C-alpha positions as CSV (number, residue, x, y, z in Angstrom):
1,M,-111.4,65.3,146.0
2,P,-113.4,64.1,143.0
3,S,-116.9,65.3,142.9
4,T,-118.3,61.7,141.5
5,A,-116.6,60.5,145.2
6,L,-120.1,60.4,146.4
7,T,-122.6,60.8,143.9
8,T,-124.2,56.9,144.5
9,G,-127.1,56.3,145.9
10,L,-127.6,53.1,147.2
11,P,-126.2,52.7,151.0
12,G,-123.9,50.0,149.9
13,C,-121.9,51.3,146.9
14,L,-119.1,52.3,148.9
15,L,-115.9,54.5,147.5
16,W,-112.6,54.7,149.2
17,P,-109.7,56.4,148.3
18,C,-106.6,55.2,146.2
19,A,-103.6,54.4,147.9
20,K,-101.4,55.5,144.9
21,S,-103.6,58.1,143.2
22,R,-106.5,61.3,144.5
23,H,-109.1,59.3,142.9
24,F,-111.8,56.7,144.5
25,H,-112.0,52.9,143.7
26,A,-116.0,52.2,144.1
27,F,-117.4,49.0,145.2
28,Q,-120.8,47.1,144.4
29,F,-122.6,43.9,143.4
30,N,-122.3,45.1,139.5
31,C,-123.1,48.8,140.5
32,C,-119.8,51.0,140.3
33,K,-116.3,51.0,138.8
34,P,-112.7,52.0,139.5
35,A,-113.0,55.9,139.8
36,P,-111.9,57.0,135.8
37,G,-108.3,57.6,135.2
38,C,-107.2,55.9,138.0
39,T,-104.4,53.2,136.9
40,C,-102.9,51.8,139.9
41,N,-104.3,48.2,140.5
42,S,-105.5,48.9,144.1
43,A,-108.9,48.7,143.4
44,G,-110.4,46.2,145.7
45,Q,-108.1,47.0,148.8
46,S,-109.4,47.2,152.5
47,F,-107.9,49.8,154.5
48,G,-108.4,49.0,158.2
49,Q,-108.3,51.8,160.7
50,T,-108.2,52.1,164.5
51,Q,-108.2,54.9,166.4
52,T,-105.3,57.0,168.0
53,D,-104.3,59.8,169.6
54,S,-104.6,62.4,166.4
55,E,-108.0,62.7,167.1
56,P,-108.7,63.4,170.9
57,Q,-112.1,65.5,170.4
58,F,-113.6,63.1,168.8
59,A,-112.3,59.9,171.1
60,H,-115.7,60.4,172.9
61,L,-117.9,59.7,170.0
62,S,-118.4,56.4,169.1
63,R,-119.7,55.2,166.0
64,R,-123.4,55.2,166.8
65,H,-123.1,58.5,168.0
66,L,-121.5,59.9,164.6
67,L,-124.5,58.3,162.6
68,Q,-126.8,59.9,165.0
69,I,-124.9,63.4,164.2
70,A,-125.7,63.0,160.9
71,G,-129.0,61.6,161.4
72,A,-129.8,65.0,162.5
73,T,-127.9,66.6,159.6
74,A,-131.1,64.6,158.1
75,L,-133.5,65.7,160.3
76,V,-131.5,67.8,161.1
77,L,-120.9,79.8,168.2
78,Q,-123.6,82.1,167.1
79,R,-126.3,81.3,164.7
80,A,-125.0,81.3,161.3
81,P,-125.7,84.1,158.8
82,E,-128.2,83.7,155.9
83,A,-126.2,81.5,153.7
84,K,-126.1,83.4,150.3
85,A,-127.8,81.2,147.4
86,S,-125.6,79.1,145.1
87,L,-125.6,80.1,141.5
88,F,-128.5,77.9,140.2
89,P,-129.9,76.6,143.1
90,E,-132.9,75.6,141.6
91,A,-131.1,74.4,138.4
92,V,-128.7,72.4,140.1
93,D,-131.2,71.0,142.8
94,N,-133.6,69.7,139.6
95,A,-131.4,68.3,138.2
96,W,-130.3,66.6,140.9
97,S,-133.5,65.6,141.7
98,S,-133.8,64.2,137.6
99,L,-131.0,62.3,138.5
100,G,-133.1,59.7,140.8
101,G,-131.8,61.6,144.1
102,G,-135.1,62.6,144.9
103,P,-136.3,66.0,146.5
104,S,-134.2,68.8,146.6
105,D,-134.0,68.8,150.6
106,L,-136.8,67.3,153.6
107,T,-139.6,70.3,153.6
108,F,-141.5,70.6,156.4
109,P,-145.0,72.8,157.1
110,E,-144.7,76.1,158.7
111,L,-145.4,75.0,161.9
112,F,-142.2,73.5,162.3
113,L,-140.5,76.8,161.7
114,G,-138.2,77.7,164.7
115,T,-136.4,76.3,167.6
116,W,-137.5,73.2,169.5
117,K,-136.3,71.4,172.8
118,V,-136.3,67.7,171.4
119,Q,-136.1,64.9,174.2
120,T,-134.8,61.5,172.5
121,T,-134.7,57.9,174.1
122,L,-132.7,55.2,172.3
123,V,-135.5,52.8,172.7
124,K,-134.2,49.5,170.6
125,V,-130.9,48.3,169.3
126,D,-131.0,45.6,166.6
127,T,-128.1,43.5,165.2
128,P,-131.1,42.3,162.3
129,L,-127.9,40.1,160.9
130,G,-126.4,38.8,164.2
131,P,-123.3,40.1,166.1
132,D,-120.3,38.9,164.0
133,F,-121.4,41.3,161.1
134,V,-121.2,44.4,163.6
135,P,-118.4,45.9,163.1
136,D,-117.8,47.6,166.6
137,L,-119.8,45.1,168.7
138,K,-118.7,46.9,172.5
139,V,-120.3,50.0,171.0
140,V,-123.6,48.3,170.3
141,E,-123.0,46.7,174.2
142,R,-122.6,49.9,175.2
143,A,-125.9,51.3,174.0
144,Q,-127.8,48.1,175.1
145,K,-126.7,47.7,178.6
146,E,-126.3,52.1,179.2
147,D,-127.9,54.0,176.8
148,L,-131.1,52.3,176.3
149,Q,-134.5,54.1,177.8
150,H,-132.3,56.8,179.1
151,P,-133.4,60.4,177.3
152,Q,-131.3,63.0,176.0
153,K,-132.2,66.7,175.7
154,Y,-130.8,68.9,172.8
155,L,-132.2,71.9,170.6
156,V,-133.2,71.4,167.0
157,S,-133.8,74.3,164.5
158,F,-135.8,74.6,161.6
159,M,-135.7,77.8,159.0
160,H,-136.4,79.4,155.7
161,N,-134.3,78.4,152.6
162,N,-134.1,81.4,149.7
163,R,-137.1,79.6,148.1
164,G,-139.1,80.2,151.3
165,Q,-139.4,76.3,152.5
166,V,-138.9,75.4,155.6
167,V,-135.9,73.3,156.3
168,M,-134.1,71.8,158.7
169,D,-130.9,74.2,159.8
170,R,-128.3,71.3,159.4
171,R,-125.5,73.4,160.8
172,F,-127.5,74.2,164.0
173,N,-128.8,70.9,164.5
174,T,-125.1,69.4,164.2
175,S,-123.6,71.8,166.6
176,Q,-126.4,70.9,169.3
177,L,-125.6,67.3,168.9
178,V,-122.0,67.3,169.2
179,S,-122.2,69.7,172.1
180,L,-124.2,67.0,173.6
181,Y,-121.6,64.3,173.4
182,L,-118.9,65.9,173.6
183,D,-119.8,67.7,176.6
184,K,-119.0,70.8,175.5
185,P,-119.7,74.1,173.4
186,V,-118.9,73.1,169.6
187,P,-119.1,76.4,167.6
188,E,-120.9,76.5,164.3
189,D,-118.1,78.0,162.0
190,V,-116.4,74.5,162.2
191,I,-119.1,73.7,160.3
192,T,-120.2,74.1,156.7
193,W,-123.4,74.0,154.9
194,N,-125.6,75.6,152.7
195,P,-129.4,75.7,153.2
196,D,-129.5,76.3,149.1
197,N,-127.1,73.3,148.5
198,P,-128.7,71.3,151.3
199,N,-126.6,67.7,150.1
200,Q,-122.7,68.6,151.6
201,L,-122.0,69.1,155.0
202,R,-118.2,70.0,156.2
203,M,-117.5,69.7,160.3
204,A,-113.7,70.2,161.0
205,L,-112.8,70.6,164.4
206,P,-108.9,72.3,165.0
207,G,-106.0,69.4,165.0
208,S,-108.7,66.6,165.1
209,M,-111.2,65.2,162.4
210,T,-112.7,66.4,159.4
211,I,-116.2,64.6,158.5
212,N,-117.6,65.3,155.1
213,T,-121.3,64.4,154.9
214,R,-123.6,64.1,151.7
215,V,-126.9,62.6,151.6
216,T,-126.7,60.6,148.1
217,R,-130.7,60.0,148.1
218,R,-133.7,61.1,149.8
219,S,-137.7,60.6,149.8
220,Q,-140.3,62.0,151.8
221,E,-144.1,61.0,151.8
222,T,-147.3,62.4,153.8
223,P,-149.7,59.7,154.3
224,T,-151.7,61.9,156.2
225,P,-152.4,65.8,156.7
226,D,-150.8,65.3,159.9
227,K,-148.0,62.6,159.4
228,I,-144.5,63.0,157.1
229,N,-142.3,60.7,156.7
230,T,-138.8,61.1,155.3
231,S,-135.9,58.8,154.4
232,E,-132.1,60.1,153.8
233,Y,-129.1,58.1,152.8
234,F,-125.8,59.5,153.2
235,Q,-122.2,58.5,153.4
236,Q,-119.2,59.8,155.3
237,I,-115.7,60.5,154.5
238,F,-113.5,60.8,157.5
239,E,-110.2,62.3,157.5
240,T,-107.7,62.7,160.4
241,P,-103.7,64.4,160.1
242,G,-101.4,62.0,160.3
243,R,-103.7,58.9,158.3
244,P,-102.6,58.4,154.3
245,Q,-106.5,57.2,153.6
246,A,-109.8,58.5,154.6
247,K,-112.7,56.4,156.0
248,V,-115.9,55.9,154.2
249,K,-119.3,54.8,156.0
250,A,-123.0,54.2,154.7
251,S,-125.8,55.0,156.4
252,Q,-129.6,55.9,156.7
253,C,-131.7,58.1,158.7
254,Y,-135.6,57.5,158.4
255,T,-137.6,59.8,160.5
256,K,-142.0,58.8,161.0
257,Y,-143.5,62.7,162.5
258,K,-146.9,62.9,163.3
259,F,-147.7,66.8,164.1
260,R,-150.6,69.1,165.5
261,S,-151.1,72.9,165.4
262,Q,-149.5,74.8,168.6
263,E,-152.9,75.6,170.0
264,A,-153.8,72.1,170.0
265,A,-150.9,71.0,171.9
266,D,-151.1,73.8,174.3
267,R,-155.0,73.0,175.3
268,Q,-153.8,69.4,176.4
269,A,-150.4,70.6,177.4
270,G,-148.4,68.2,175.2
271,P,-146.0,68.4,172.7
272,A,-146.5,69.6,169.0
273,I,-144.1,67.3,167.1
274,V,-143.4,63.7,168.1
275,A,-141.4,61.3,165.9
276,T,-139.7,57.7,165.4
277,Q,-136.7,57.7,164.0
278,V,-134.3,54.4,163.0
279,I,-130.5,55.1,162.0
280,S,-129.5,51.9,160.2
281,D,-125.3,51.3,160.1
282,Y,-124.5,49.7,157.1
283,L,-120.9,47.5,156.3
284,T,-118.3,49.4,154.4
285,A,-115.4,47.8,152.5
286,Y,-113.1,49.3,155.7
287,D,-115.5,46.4,157.5
288,G,-114.2,43.5,155.5
289,E,-115.2,42.8,151.8
290,L,-116.1,39.4,152.4
291,Q,-119.0,40.6,155.3
292,L,-120.0,43.6,153.1
293,I,-120.7,40.9,150.1
294,K,-122.4,38.6,152.7
295,A,-124.7,41.2,154.2
296,Q,-126.2,42.1,150.9
297,N,-127.2,45.5,151.3
298,R,-128.5,45.3,154.4
299,P,-128.5,47.3,157.7
300,V,-126.2,45.4,160.4
301,V,-127.2,47.8,163.2
302,L,-130.7,49.7,163.9
303,Y,-130.8,52.3,166.3
304,T,-134.3,53.5,167.2
305,Y,-135.0,56.5,168.8
306,S,-138.5,58.0,170.4
307,M,-138.8,61.8,169.7
308,V,-140.6,64.9,171.6
309,F,-140.5,68.7,170.1
310,I,-141.3,71.0,172.2
311,K,-141.3,75.0,170.9
312,Q,-138.6,77.5,172.5
313,R,-141.2,80.5,172.9
314,G,-139.1,84.0,172.3
315,M,-136.4,82.3,170.0
316,P,-135.3,83.7,167.0
317,V,-136.6,82.3,163.7
C-alpha cells in the first residue's frame, strides 16, 4: 500500500483503492489528483460495501463505535513493552510538522501520567446537514434512543515517549475501548503502534477486519494554564477478508480538557481531569460522490461526550 495514501490533511480529502492497480485515487475539490503511476480510468468510481459474515468480531461495532475508538487513539493482553524509537524519530517528526501536519504528537502535563478510569457519557448527537446526509441513520437513531445519557467506564493511560514527553498510550486505550464495545478482552498484541512514530496505528483481529488509522493533521493549544484543547483529523482504511476493496473514512476528534492537581482533587473528593470531546463524522466517496460534493467538507454527524478522569492509584506508570 503506497505511503502517500494517507498523507492528506483535510477531512474531505478522500482516498480509495483502484480496482485495477495497487494505487489509491484521491478525490477532493481541486485538492488532490489520482495517485501517480495509475493508468486505469476508474478514478471517480465509488465502491459501496455492505456488512457480511466475514467480520464476526466487529459485527457489534457501529460506525459511531469505530469513530470513538479512533478518537481514543487521539485521546487515546498485556501492557506493551517499551517501544523502540524509530531510526530518526525527531527528524521525521519535525519534517512531518514542517509539512503542515502540526505537532508530532499531543503532549500533556506530568499530572496526566499514569492510568485513569474514565466515565464517558454521550450527551448530544447532532446531524447538522440533516438526516439525508447521514449514511448510517439507524446507528444515529439508536444512539439517540439508547446511548444518550448512559455513562460507560473504561481505562485510559498516558505514558512517556523516548523524548520524556507525556503522550497518550494509544495502543492501551484502543484495546480498552474495543474490549468495552465487544464485551470481551481484546489483547494488545493485535494492535501495532509506536509512541515515537505515533501517527499510525494498525488493529488486526484474527479472521476479521483490519483497521489502519493515520492521523493526518493535529493541533493543540493551552488557552489557560489549567486547560488544553486538542484536535486530530484522522483517516481509517478498513480491510476485510474476502472483499476486493478497502473502505476509507475520515473524521475529527476535538477534545477540551480542564485539569487540576491531584492534591486539589483529593481535597474536594472530585476528579483531577474533566473533558468534553466531539467526534465528527465526514462523508467519503463510499457514501456517494454527489452527497460528498454537497456536504462541502462539513461534518454530517457530531457526537458530543462528557468525560471524567479518576486516577487509578497503584497501577504501573
